N, C-alpha and C positions, 0 to 999 in steps of 0.2 A: 617773083617770090623772094623771100628773105635769103641771104647768102647761106651756104652750108656752115654749120657750126662743128668744129673739131675739138675734141678734148685731147690735150697733149700731156703725156706722163713721162717725164725724163727720168733717167737714173742720176742720183745726186753726186756725180763726179764730174769735174770740169771737162775732162776729155769727152764725156758723153753729153753733158749738158750744153756746152757751147754750140756744137753743130746742130742739135735739134732746135735750139733757139734761132740759129741762122735760118733753118728751114721755116720756122714759125714766122720770121720776118718776111720771107719771100711769099708765104701763103697769105699773110695779111695784105701785102701789096696787091695780091690778086683777088682781094675781096672776101677771103674766107674769114669767118668769125672764129676766134681762138680763145679757149680757156686752158691755162697751164696750171698743173698741180705741182707745187714744190714744198719743201720743208723750209722752216724759217731761215736757215743758214744760206739757202740758195736764193732767197728773195732779192738781194741786191743785183743778181744777174738779170733781173727783169726790169730794172729801173729804166733802161734805155727804151724798151718797148712800151712801157707805160707812158713815158714822156712823148713818144712819137705817135701813138695811136689812141683814139678815143676809147673810153670804157665800153662803148657800144660794140666795138670791134675786138678789143683785147681785154681779157680779165685774168686774174690769177686767184687760185685757191691755195692758201698757205695752211698746211696741216702739219702739226709737229710729229716727230718720230720719238718714241720713248727712249730713254737712255739705254745704250747697248754696251754689253761687256763682250769685247771681241776676243775670241780664242786666238792663240798664236799659231794659226794654221790657215790654209786656204778657205776653211769653212767660215771664216769671218765674213766672206762675201755672202754666204748663205744666210748667216744671221742677219745681215743688213737687209737683204732682199725680203726675208720673212718679216722683219720688223716693219718695213714699208708696207708690205701686203696687209699685215694685221691691223695697222693703224690707218693707212690711207684708203684701203678697200671699202670699209664700212662708211667712212666719211664721204667718199666720192658717191657711193650709192645713195646715201641720205641726201646729198646735194642734188643729185640727178632727179630724185623723186620730187624734190621741192620746186624744180624748174617747171615753168609752163610747158606743156607738150610741144608747142610750136617752136620753142627756143632751145630745146634739148639738143645735145650733140648728136650728130648722125653717125659718128664713129669715134673710136679711141685710137690714137697713134701713140705707141709706147716703145721705149728702148728695148733692145733684144734681151737684156737682163730681166725684163719685167714680164716674164711669161705668164705670171699669175693674172695679169690683166685680161687674158683671154677668157677665163672664167667670169671675171667681172663683166666683160662686154656681153657675154652670153646671158648673164643675169639681167643686164639692162636692155637686152634685145637689140644690140647694135654690133657692127663688125669691129674687130680689132685688127689694126694694121701695125706691122713691126717697123721700127726705125732702126737701121743699122749704122752706127758710127764707124764701123769697120768696112773694109773694101769687100767686093764680091768674091775675090779669090780666097781671102782669109775666111770669110763667112762660109763659103762652100766647104772648106776644109773642116771648120768647126761643126757644121751640120752633119757632115759625114762621120766625123770622129765620134761625136756623142750619140749618133744614131746606130752606127755599126759596131762601135766599141771594140776596135781591134786590140789584140793582145800583143805584148812584146814577143816577137818571134824567137828571141834569145834572152830569157829573163835575167841572165847574169851580165848582159852587155847593154849598157845604156846607149851605145852607138848602133845597135841593131836597127836595120832599115824597115820602116813601115810604109807601105805603098797604098796610094789612094787611086785604085784602078777605075773607080766610078766617076772620076773628075776629069775635065779636059786636060790633056797633056800627061795624065797619070803621074802626078807629082809624088815624091817620096821624101821622107824626113827621118833622121835618126830619132830613136825613141826619146832621147833627152830633149828634143826640140818640140815635142808635142805639148799641148797645153798642160801646165802644171796641175791644174785642178783634176784633169783626167788621170795623169800619171800617179798622183799621190793618193788617190782614192781606190780602194780595192773593191772587188765585186761584193755586192750586198751592203755596201756602205750607204747610209741614208743620204749623205750629202751628195754623193755621185748620183743617186737616184733623183735628188732634187734638181740637179743641173740637167740631167737627161730629160726630166719632165718639162723643164723650161725650154729646152731645144725642141721637144715635141710640140709644145704650145706655139713656138715660133713657126714651125712647119705647118701647123694646122690653122694658122691665122689667115685672114682674108686676103692679105697681100703684104708687100714689103717695099719700103722706100730706102734706098741705099745711097750713102754719101760717096758716090763715084761717078764716072762718066764713061760713055760707051767706048770712046777712043782709047781709054786706058785699060779697060777690063772686059771687053766685049765677049770673049769666050765664056767667062764665068757669069756674066749677066745673062747670056743666052742659056747657060746651064740651069740657072735658077728659074728662068721662065719655062724651059722645056721639061724640067724634072721635078720642080717643087710647086710653084705657085700658078703657073699658067702664063700665056703670052701677054695677057693684058693686066697682070696683077703684080708686076715688078717695075719700079720706077727708079731709074738712075738719075739723080738730080744734082750731083756735085760738079765741081768742088764747092762746098758750102763755105764761103769765105767773104769777108767784108769787101765792098767795092773799092777800087783803087783810090777814089777821091774822098773816102771817109777817113780822114786823118785822125780824128778823135778815136774812132773804133780801132784803127790800126795800132794806135799808141797804147790803148788800155785794154785790149782784147784779153779776157780771162783774168785780169788783175792789174794792179798798179805796178809799174816798173820800179825796180829798186834803184835805177839810175834814170834821171830825167831823159825822156825820149829825145829832146832837142840836143842834149849832150851826145847821145849815141849817134844821131844823124850828123852832127857836126864832125864827129870823129870819122864816120864813114865817108863824108864828103871830101875828106883829105886823102882818100885811098884811091888807087887805080882801079879801073873796071875789072871785075872778076878776080881780084887779087886777094880777097879776104875769105878765110874759112870761118864759118859760124859753127860753134860747138854747143850742143844742148841735148840733154837726155830726157826731156819731158817734165811733166809736173809731179810725177809720183816716184821716180827713181832717184836714188842717191848712189853715187859711186863710192866704193870703199876708199880708204886712204891709199891703199896700194894702187888702185885703178887711177885715182886722181894724180898720184905721183907719176905714174907711167904716162898718162895723158899730158901732164905738164911738161915732163922731160921731152916728149915727142914734139910738142908745140915749140918748145924752146930750140930744139935741135933743127927743126924743119926750116926755120927762117921765114915762114909765111906770116903774113898779117892775119890776125884772128880776133874774133869776139868769142869769149867763153862764158856761157851762163853756168857758173859753178855753184851748185846748190850743196851746201855742207851743213847738216843738222848740228845745231849747237849741242854741246855736251857729248859729242861722239868722238872724243879724242882731240889731239892737237891739230891745228891747221897746218898741214904739211906744205902748203903753198906760200908760207911766209918768205918774203924776199923774191918770190917769183915775179911779181908785178914790176918790181924795180928792174929786174934783169931783162924784161921784155918791153920796157917802157918805150913808147913811140910806135910799136908795131902790134901790141897786144892790148886789148881792153877786156878786163874781167868784170863781169856783172854778177854780183852775189845776191841771188834771189830771183824774182820774176823778171823776165826780159820781154820787150815788145817784139816777139819773134817774127810775126808776119811783116811788120814794118822793116825789120832788119833784113829778112830774106829777099824782100822786094827791092832793096837798094841795089843799084847796078854795080857797086863795088864788091858785093858778095858773089863768089864764084862756086863755093862748095859748102856742104852742110854735113858735119859729122853728127849722126843721129841714131837714136835707139830704134827708129823705124816704127814708132807709133803712127797710126793711120792719119791723124790730124797733121802731124809733122810731115808725113809723106806727101800729103796733098798740098801743104803749104810750100814745101820744097819744089814739087813738080810745077805748081802754078807760078813759081818764081824763076824757073829755068836753070836751077843750080845743079851741079853734080852732087850726087848723094853718096856719102861715105857711110857704109852701113855697119852698125854694131847692135844687132838685135839681142835682146836679153830674155824675152819670155812672151807669153800670151800669143797674139797674132803676129808678132814682130818678125819671126823667122820667115813666115809666108810673105810678109811685105818685102823683106830683104830679097827673097828669091825673085819676086816680081820685078824689083828695081834692077837687080844685077843680071839675072839669067834671061828674063823675058823682054824687058823694056830697054836694057842696055844703057841705063842712065846712072848706074850705081857702081861703086868699087867697094869690095869687102875690106873692112878695116879691122874688125874683131867680131867674135861671136860668143855669147854666153853671159849670164848674169854675174858670174863670179870670175870670169876670165880676165886676166891681166895682160894687156897687149905688150909685145916687145917694143920698147920705145924706138929702137932703131928702125924697125919695119914700119911702125906707125908714122914716124917722121917722114919716111919716104913716100908713103901714101898721101900724106898731107901736102908735101911739096909737089907731087905729081898732079894732084887734083886741080891746081890752079894754073898749070902750064897751058900755053896756047896750043890749039890744035887737038885737044883731047877729044876723041870720038864721042865720049859720053856727053860732052858739052853741046855738041851739035844736035844730038838726039834730045837732050833736055830742053833746048830752045824750041824744037818742034812740038814737044809735049806741052810746053808752056802755051804755045799758040793754040794747040788743040783744046787745052783746058779753058782758055778764054773764049774760044769759039763755042764750046759746049754750053756755056751759061749765057752766051750772048743771044740776041734776038734770032730765033729760028734754029738755034743749036740743039744738039741731041738732049741735053739736060733741060733746056728751056722747054722743048716740046714735051718731054716726059712730065715736067711739073704742070704744064697746062693740062695734059691728059689726066693727071692725078686730080686736079681741081674739077675737071669735068666728071670724073667718077664720083667725087664727093657730092657734086650737084645732082647727079642721078640718084644717089642715096637720099638726098634731101627731097627729091620729087617723090620717091617711094614713101618716105615718112609722111 
């Protein structure tokens, strides 16, 4: 029989798009036929797949999204999702109907922000599978939060504790660390209802593929199997990262580096093993000038060797780091713009990673065996930081909060301690690195889960 055909619907943000395309690559290697739906701006992300696989195996549908006026509030996310739904939904349905019956997709897999695709899948008569670019712990918290909708136990206190007694370990968080979308919308607000409907659609979908691995988050993977989807409908297939020998992908992953990758590698080659701290806060966050000044002072005082991916939006005030690079010349490399993060983290000279704890960064750090210095700022990052520090023991708290300005003296101590020999976090990080590699290797837990997922798609193909 023909291989199963899967329709992939990413969310158009690099942190969501990159891992689902990594999943697409692995499915293509296993013989699954893939069609990916993107907007024109995301089309270049598919170039590598188009050049690697024949059109009989991999196709893309490029549908525009109408111009959007984003409100200055979290509801901008709602506006974007609704625009994608209203423009892509009918276009996908029309394309599906035009396909010969034998070559139509047997299922849709879509990002967890794309809950509307459940209704589309039902219209087309095929299952919808959720793809989570977040980890199982954070996802469990989000599903509980938007389903149970807890209230602030002390409305005048943003530090009031909210407990999740329905989750493994019964985690708790200050109210201010819960998802901003949830906190800022009041009861009866249509945007909150939209997000809750999306979460409900995720829970009602046929199954879920998660970018994690059993050895990292087994209690939460089991929770999702036992309490939400069923034992055979959750697949942990991560970490979804480029292979070690793919130097081109490592250097260009997510975008072009603002510093030539060979220059970065040359600098790292001259540093001692585990002596470098890599500093980066993801693709969407910008530190304020006060935060940048504090971080710069801490790096300068710490005496550590470092690479700092410093993203400073033009027109947002003076560059307060003028003169900084001269003062740290020889032991500090500042990259202004996009950096080849995976390539940097995998270099043996890098021993620690100061991060906002976005899940892609977490997996990249864990897979590289570095000590994680946590500075969560929002979304699922507080949960990720709790996992790294309190449960896995591979992280050290550096700061917390989107607007928090760290004490430079304290941060400099954390930076200096992180690269010292004999840190217990380093030993645990090395073991997790080995576990991550084993999970995606032949016969590993993620390898087996991906094989099982392909078998389930083939069963759907046989039914069709």
